[in-house]
C-alpha positions in Angstrom: -5.6 29.4 -6.6 -5.1 32.6 -8.0 -2.1 34.0 -9.8 -0.1 35.5 -7.2 -0.4 32.4 -4.7 0.9 30.1 -8.1 4.0 32.8 -8.0 4.2 32.7 -4.9 4.4 28.6 -4.8 6.3 28.7 -7.7 9.3 31.3 -6.5 9.7 28.8 -3.3 10.4 25.4 -5.0 13.2 28.3 -6.8 14.6 29.6 -3.7 14.8 25.8 -2.3 16.3 24.6 -5.3 18.9 27.5 -5.5 20.0 26.9 -1.5 19.9 23.4 -2.1 18.2 22.5 1.2 19.0 18.5 2.5 16.3 15.7 3.2 14.6 15.1 6.3 15.8 11.9 7.7 12.6 9.9 7.6 13.5 6.0 7.8 11.4 5.1 5.3 8.3 4.1 4.4 5.9 3.1 7.6 3.2 1.0 7.2 0.6 0.5 10.1 -2.0 -2.8 10.1 -5.5 -1.9 9.6 -9.2 -3.9 8.3 -10.4 -1.6 5.8 -9.7 -0.2 2.7 -9.6 3.0 1.8 -9.0 3.4 -2.3 -6.2 5.1 -3.5 -3.9 4.2 0.0 -1.2 2.2 -0.9 -0.8 -1.4 1.7 1.4 -4.6 2.1 -0.2 -7.7 2.2 1.6 -9.5 5.3 1.1 -12.9 6.3 2.5 -13.4 10.2 4.0 -16.6 10.2 5.9 -18.8 12.7 8.8 -17.6 11.0 7.7 -13.9 11.6 5.9 -11.8 9.3 5.9 -12.6 4.9 5.0 -9.7 2.8 3.8 -10.3 -0.7 6.0 -8.9 -3.7 5.2 -7.7 -7.3 5.4 -10.9 -10.2 8.3 -10.8 -12.4 8.5 -8.5 -14.9 8.6 -10.7 -17.3 6.3 -13.0 -16.0 2.9 -14.0 -17.7 1.6 -15.9 -14.5 2.6 -17.0 -11.5 3.0 -17.0 -7.3 3.4 -13.8 -5.6 6.9 -13.8 -4.1 7.5 -13.7 -0.2 9.7 -11.7 1.7 10.6 -11.6 5.6 9.5 -8.4 7.7 9.3 -7.0 10.6 6.9 -5.4 12.4 8.1 -3.1 15.6 4.9 -2.2 17.6 2.9 -2.7 14.9 4.5 -0.9 12.1 6.3 -2.4 9.0 9.0 0.2 7.8 10.4 -0.2 4.3 13.5 1.1 2.4 12.0 0.7 -1.1 8.4 0.2 -2.8 9.0 -3.0 -4.2 6.4 -5.2 -2.1 3.6 -1.8 -1.9 0.2 -2.4 -3.7 -2.1 0.6 -4.2 -6.1 0.0 -3.8 -8.0 1.5 -6.5 -11.5 2.2 -6.4 -13.1 -0.4 -9.2 -17.1 0.9 -8.0 -19.4 -1.0 -5.6 -17.3 -2.0 -3.2 -14.6 -3.5 -5.5 -11.0 -2.8 -6.0 -7.8 -2.5 -8.4 -4.9 -4.0 -7.0 -1.8 -2.2 -8.4 1.8 -3.1 -8.2 4.9 -1.0 -7.5 5.0 -1.2 -11.8 1.9 -0.1 -11.8 0.5 -3.6 -13.2 -2.9 -4.2 -12.2 -3.2 -7.8 -10.3 -5.2 -10.3 -11.9 -6.6 -13.9 -11.1 -8.7 -15.5 -14.5 -8.7 -19.2 -13.8 -10.6 -20.5 -10.1 -8.5 -24.1 -10.5 -5.3 -22.2 -10.8 -3.7 -20.7 -7.9 -1.2 -18.0 -10.2 -1.9 -14.7 -10.8 -1.3 -12.9 -13.7 -1.0 -8.8 -14.8 -2.5 -6.8 -17.1 -1.9 -2.8 -18.2 -5.3 -1.9 -17.7 -8.0 -1.8 -15.4 -10.5 -3.5 -17.9 -9.0 -6.6 -18.1 -10.5 -9.7 -17.1 -10.2 -10.5 -13.6 -8.9 -7.6 -12.2 -11.4 -6.5 -9.8 -10.7 -7.6 -6.0 -13.1 -7.4 -1.9 -13.0 -7.5 1.1 -15.8 -10.0 2.5 -14.4 -9.4 5.8 -12.6 -11.8 8.0 -12.4 -15.2 8.4 -11.6 -17.7 11.2 -9.9 -21.2 10.3 -9.1 -24.4 11.6 -5.3 -25.2 12.9 -3.8 -23.5 15.6 -1.6 -20.0 15.4 2.5 -19.7 16.1 4.3 -20.9 19.2 4.3 -17.3 20.1 0.2 -16.3 20.4 -2.6 -17.4 19.0 -3.6 -14.5 15.9 -1.8 -16.1 13.1 -4.7 -16.4 10.5 -4.5 -20.3 9.8 -7.0 -21.6 7.3 -7.4 -25.1 6.1 -7.0 -28.5 7.0 -3.1 -30.3 7.4 -2.8 -27.2 9.0 -2.8 -28.5 12.7 -5.2 -30.1 15.0 -9.0 -29.4 14.8 -9.4 -27.1 17.3 -9.6 -23.5 16.0 -6.7 -20.9 16.6 -10.1 -17.8 17.2 -7.3 -16.0 14.3 -8.6 -13.9 12.0 -6.9 -12.6 8.9 -8.6 -10.8 5.9 -10.1 -12.5 2.7 -9.4 -10.5 -0.4 -11.4 -11.8 -3.4 -11.3 -11.8 -7.1 -14.7 -11.0 -8.5 -14.1 -13.0 -11.5 -12.7 -16.5 -9.8 -14.6 -15.8 -5.7 -10.6 -16.9 -5.0 -9.2 -15.3 -2.3 -5.1 -14.6 -1.5 -3.4 -16.8 1.1 0.4 -17.6 1.8 1.1 -21.0 0.8 4.7 -22.8 0.8 6.7 -19.6 0.6 4.7 -17.6 -1.8 1.1 -16.2 -2.0 -1.5 -17.8 -4.2 -5.0 -17.7 -4.7 -7.4 -20.3 -4.0 -11.3 -20.8 -4.2 -10.4 -23.3 -1.3 -8.9 -22.9 2.5 -5.7 -23.8 1.6 -2.7 -21.6 4.1 -2.8 -18.1 6.0 -4.9 -15.0 5.1 -3.0 -12.0 5.0 -3.3 -8.9 7.2 -3.4 -5.6 5.6 -0.8 -3.0 6.4 -1.7 1.3 5.3 1.0 3.3 4.7 1.7 6.1 7.0 1.5 9.6 6.0 4.8 11.4 6.4 3.8 14.3 6.5 5.8 16.5 3.2 6.4 13.2 1.8 3.9 14.8 -1.4 5.6 12.0 -4.3 6.1 8.7 -2.0 9.3 7.8 -1.8 10.3 8.3 2.0 11.5 10.9 2.3 11.4 14.8 2.1 12.9 16.7 -0.7 12.7 19.0 -2.9 11.1 16.7 -4.9 7.9 16.9 -2.7 7.9 20.9 -3.1 7.5 20.9 -6.8 4.4 18.2 -6.1 3.1 20.0 -3.9 3.3 22.8 -6.4 1.7 20.4 -9.1 -1.4 19.7 -7.1 -1.9 23.1 -5.7 -2.0 24.3 -9.5 -4.5 21.7 -10.5 -2.0 19.3 -12.7 -1.9 16.4 -9.6 -5.6 15.5 -8.5 -6.4 12.6 -6.2 -8.6 11.1 -8.3 -6.3 10.5 -11.1 -2.8 10.7 -9.6 -3.2 8.9 -5.4 -0.9 6.4 -7.1 1.7 8.9 -7.2 1.4 11.7 -4.6 0.1 11.4 -0.9 -2.4 14.2 -0.9 -2.9 13.6 2.8 0.9 14.2 3.5 0.5 17.4 0.9 -1.7 18.8 3.7 1.7 20.1 5.5 0.1 22.5 8.0 -2.8 19.9 9.0 -5.4 22.3 8.4 -7.9 19.7 6.2 -7.0 21.8 3.3 -4.4 22.0 0.5 -3.2 25.7 0.3 -0.1 28.2 -0.8 0.4 27.6 3.4 1.5 24.5 2.7 3.9 25.5 1.0 5.5 27.8 3.4 4.9 24.6 6.1 7.1 22.5 3.8 9.9 24.6 3.3 10.2 25.3 7.1 10.6 21.3 7.5 12.8 21.6 4.3 15.0 24.3 6.5 14.9 22.7 9.9 11.9 24.0 11.2 8.4 23.3 12.8 6.0 23.2 9.9 
């Protein structure tokens, strides 16, 4: 970006700060069900049960190891809407089709003991047990819920011997070869089939929500300027910035024209 364009972007940022444009009503962060992962994207892990969807949350801040707590959620027309990012996990590339799973507190999800169902967390990607792979889908024994047959229930003791034909994602730890499952109102990691395999819901880009807080405000303009100035990159900042949402005018590029498009959104005009 040349200096003239940089000055223009900064001018718009200052202008909007002065006029204090209100935020666009967004209705929160939205997630849609997917069967594959894109590195750098944010997801929720949802287990479909007879009592509805259960979302995996992060370990408590002071927990050394433990099971991921579950919270109830609802999918409307296949979309989950969240008011906050607590149950959101970012899948970062770990090379060779592997991923790091980073929780909303910036910690790497780990599993280090195959015989234990509990997870751990690490501050660094280089820690033991941080790499995960998706081994496709797996059908398991046991019926689906009374309202349908799309619950990925696996393992013994889940019902009769008939297979539900249900499928869920196997998110496997590379070190222990254990995979994430919902069992007894929490999410654990097991080397054998124990419970419900999770489904992944990927965050849907909200046009202009560059800083990923679920709404479009002046703060997004600052984030967009940082991207245009090269202060934020997809390689290093995909957990904080939504680079897809930064292409506000939808032309496949991120340029100063997106600043103008974002200003129009903030002013209540079309992008």
